[in-house]
C-alpha positions in Angstrom: -8.5 -28.0 10.3 -7.2 -25.1 10.3 -3.5 -24.7 10.7 -1.0 -21.6 11.0 2.4 -21.1 11.2 6.2 -19.3 10.1 7.4 -20.5 7.3 10.9 -20.6 8.8 9.6 -23.3 11.5 7.8 -25.4 8.7 9.0 -25.8 5.0 6.4 -25.5 2.3 7.7 -28.8 1.3 7.3 -30.6 4.8 4.7 -28.8 4.9 2.4 -30.1 1.6 4.0 -33.7 2.8 1.9 -33.5 5.0 -0.6 -31.9 3.4 -0.3 -35.1 1.1 -0.5 -38.3 3.4 -2.9 -36.8 4.8 -5.0 -36.4 1.0 -6.4 -33.0 3.0 -8.4 -31.0 0.5 -8.8 -26.5 0.9 -7.1 -23.5 0.5 -3.5 -22.9 1.8 -2.4 -19.3 1.4 1.0 -18.1 2.0 1.5 -14.5 3.3 5.2 -12.3 2.3 6.0 -8.4 2.8 5.6 -8.2 -0.8 3.2 -11.1 -1.8 0.3 -12.7 -1.4 0.5 -16.5 -2.3 -3.0 -19.4 -3.0 -2.6 -23.3 -3.2 -5.5 -25.1 -3.7 -5.5 -28.6 -2.8 -7.9 -31.6 -3.7 -7.2 -35.5 -1.8 -3.7 -33.8 -1.0 -2.7 -33.1 -4.3 -2.6 -29.6 -5.6 -4.8 -28.5 -8.5 -5.1 -24.3 -8.8 -1.9 -22.3 -7.3 -2.3 -18.2 -8.2 -0.1 -15.4 -7.3 -1.1 -12.0 -8.5 -1.4 -12.6 -12.4 0.3 -15.8 -11.7 -1.6 -19.3 -11.9 -0.5 -22.7 -12.3 2.6 -24.4 -11.8 4.5 -21.5 -12.3 2.4 -19.8 -9.6 2.8 -22.9 -7.3 6.6 -23.3 -7.9 7.0 -19.5 -7.3 6.0 -20.0 -3.8 8.3 -23.2 -2.9 11.4 -19.7 -3.2 9.9 -18.2 -0.2 12.1 -18.6 2.5 10.6 -16.0 5.0 6.4 -15.7 5.8 4.1 -17.0 6.9 1.2 -19.5 6.0 -2.5 -20.8 6.9 -4.5 -24.0 5.7 -8.3 -24.1 5.8 -10.1 -27.3 4.9 -13.1 -28.3 3.0 -12.7 -25.2 0.3 -11.8 -25.6 -3.5 -11.4 -24.1 -6.6 -13.7 -24.2 -9.3 -10.1 -23.7 -11.6 -7.8 -26.9 -12.2 -4.5 -25.8 -13.0 -1.7 -28.1 -11.8 -1.9 -31.9 -12.5 1.0 -33.0 -11.3 1.8 -35.8 -8.7 3.1 -34.5 -5.3 6.2 -36.1 -6.0 7.3 -34.9 -9.6 5.8 -30.9 -8.0 8.8 -31.4 -4.4 11.3 -32.3 -6.7 10.9 -30.5 -9.7 10.7 -27.4 -6.6 13.9 -28.3 -5.2 16.2 -28.2 -9.0 14.7 -25.1 -9.2 16.1 -23.5 -6.2 19.3 -25.1 -6.4 19.2 -22.9 -10.3 17.7 -19.8 -7.9 20.7 -20.3 -5.9 23.5 -20.2 -9.2 21.7 -17.4 -10.0 22.0 -15.1 -6.8 26.1 -15.9 -6.5 26.3 -14.5 -10.6 23.7 -11.8 -9.9 24.0 -11.3 -5.9 22.3 -7.7 -6.1 18.3 -7.0 -8.6 18.9 -3.5 -7.9 20.5 -3.4 -11.7 19.3 -2.6 -14.6 20.8 -4.1 -18.0 23.0 -2.4 -20.4 23.4 -3.6 -24.1 26.7 -5.3 -25.1 27.1 -3.3 -28.4 29.7 -6.7 -29.9 28.0 -9.5 -29.9 30.9 -12.7 -29.8 28.2 -14.5 -31.9 26.1 -13.9 -35.5 22.9 -15.3 -34.2 21.1 -15.4 -31.2 18.5 -17.4 -30.5 15.9 -15.5 -28.0 13.3 -17.8 -26.2 9.3 -16.7 -25.5 10.0 -15.5 -22.1 13.6 -13.7 -23.3 10.9 -11.8 -26.1 8.8 -10.5 -23.3 11.5 -9.2 -20.6 13.4 -7.7 -23.5 10.8 -4.6 -23.3 11.3 -4.1 -19.6 15.2 -4.0 -20.1 15.5 -1.4 -22.6 12.3 0.3 -20.2 15.6 0.9 -17.8 13.7 -1.3 -15.8 15.4 -3.1 -12.6 15.4 -6.2 -12.2 13.8 -6.1 -8.9 11.0 -4.3 -11.1 11.4 -7.3 -13.6 10.5 -9.8 -11.1 7.3 -7.7 -9.8 5.8 -6.7 -12.8 6.5 -9.5 -15.2 3.3 -11.9 -15.7 5.8 -14.5 -16.0 7.2 -14.8 -12.3 10.2 -13.8 -10.2 11.9 -17.6 -11.2 10.9 -17.5 -15.4 12.1 -14.0 -15.0 15.6 -14.2 -13.9 16.6 -17.4 -15.1 15.4 -15.3 -18.8 17.1 -12.0 -17.6 20.6 -15.0 -16.7 19.9 -16.6 -19.9 20.2 -13.0 -21.7 23.4 -12.8 -19.7 25.4 -15.4 -20.3 25.0 -15.1 -24.6 25.7 -11.9 -24.2 23.3 -10.4 -24.9 23.7 -7.8 -21.6 25.3 -7.7 -19.1 25.0 -6.2 -15.2 24.7 -1.9 -15.1 25.3 0.0 -12.1 23.8 -0.1 -8.9 20.3 2.1 -9.7 18.7 2.6 -6.3 20.3 4.3 -3.4 21.7 3.1 -0.1 18.1 4.2 2.0 15.5 3.6 -0.4 12.5 0.9 -0.6 11.1 -0.4 -3.3 6.9 -0.6 -3.0 3.8 -1.4 -4.6 1.5 0.9 -5.9 -2.0 -0.1 -6.9 -2.3 1.8 -9.4 -0.7 0.5 -12.2 1.4 -2.8 -11.8 4.7 -1.2 -13.3 4.5 1.4 -11.2 7.4 1.0 -8.3 7.5 3.7 -5.7 10.9 4.2 -3.9 11.5 6.0 -0.2 14.5 7.9 0.0 15.8 10.1 2.9 16.5 12.8 0.9 13.9 13.9 -1.9 11.4 16.2 -1.8 9.5 15.8 -4.5 8.0 12.8 -6.8 8.5 11.2 -10.1 6.4 9.5 -11.6 7.0 6.6 -14.1 5.8 6.6 -17.6 3.2 3.4 -16.9 2.4 6.0 -14.8 1.9 9.2 -16.5 -0.1 6.6 -19.2 -2.7 6.4 -16.7 -2.5 9.8 -15.5 -2.9 11.8 -18.1 -6.0 11.0 -19.6 -7.3 12.3 -17.0 -8.8 16.3 -16.3 -6.2 16.9 -13.3 -3.2 16.4 -15.4 -0.8 18.8 -15.8 2.8 18.2 -18.1 4.7 19.8 -15.3 3.5 18.8 -11.6 0.3 18.3 -10.0 -0.8 16.4 -7.0 -1.4 12.8 -5.3 -2.5 11.6 -2.6 -0.5 8.4 -0.9 -2.5 6.0 0.8 -0.8 3.2 3.2 -3.8 2.2 5.2 -7.3 3.5 5.4 -7.3 7.3 7.3 -3.4 7.2 7.3 -3.1 9.3 4.1 -0.9 12.0 3.1 -1.0 14.3 -0.5 2.3 15.6 -1.8 2.9 17.5 -4.7 4.6 14.8 -8.2 6.8 16.0 -10.8 5.2 15.3 -14.4 7.0 14.7 -17.2 10.3 16.6 -15.5 13.2 14.6 -14.9 11.8 11.5 -16.2 14.7 8.7 -15.8 13.2 5.3 -14.4 10.3 3.4 -13.0 9.8 4.7 -9.6 8.5 7.8 -7.4 10.6 8.9 -5.0 9.5 10.1 -1.1 10.8 12.4 0.9 10.8 11.2 4.2 8.5 12.5 6.1 6.2 10.9 4.2 7.3 7.6 5.2 6.9 8.3 8.6 3.3 9.6 8.4 1.9 6.8 6.5 4.4 4.2 8.5 5.6 2.6 5.0 7.7 -0.3 5.3 9.6 -1.8 2.2 6.7 -4.3 0.5 3.5 -2.4 1.4 1.4 -1.7 -0.8 0.1 1.7 -1.8 -3.0 3.6 -3.2 -2.0 6.0 -5.6 -4.6 8.6 -6.4 -5.0 12.5 -7.5 -5.2 15.0 -4.5 -8.9 16.9 -5.0 
């Protein structure tokens, strides 16, 4: 049995319910513009899920937040790993609750293209942080936007956003200013998960993020001022451009000129490969 379709016309709850009723075994692949998720079923019950580095129940509930994208299901494909042990009814119930919380948080934080600002005078003398909040703290202090935290955090979007929301509600941080100007697009680089690429119609050079600098500085072609990189979106489509190295580092983005964007036919969410230009 092979099945495919759109998440807009056939929601994941309906899809999982149908596969569960049919006691199907196989692999369900879900794709959005930014991510790819895999959910393995055994006898109609999810046994393993993975989205990037996120695995198990976190990955399963992560894909339930996707409202747009495509899916395909192929039978008789099993996973050697079993990371999920929940009945389908509980999965669907928990997924619905997470969606409700997600929508509530989005009313509080309608724009994820913002950083968080520490509040100098806390209302409480003592604040206890959860394990998830401790994980995202370094990202916040590194001036990452909430969107960037979602893309790079090992927690996945849901737990990351819940941790951010909790820190705001506790009065530890406030929502900062929008940091990505209109016309910018965030793309994912394969060189380093923390490296986010933004495109602009006005920038004529690129700024390399600190995580990328750490990855690049051990290479013989790296200089402290500038060097050339190649941006490859698809095989055969490559553009070379000059990059400003340590100069002007302010955030975690590489800004691409419109000409590069046009030549590579890059669109928001595309994965691109960054490598030294020989």
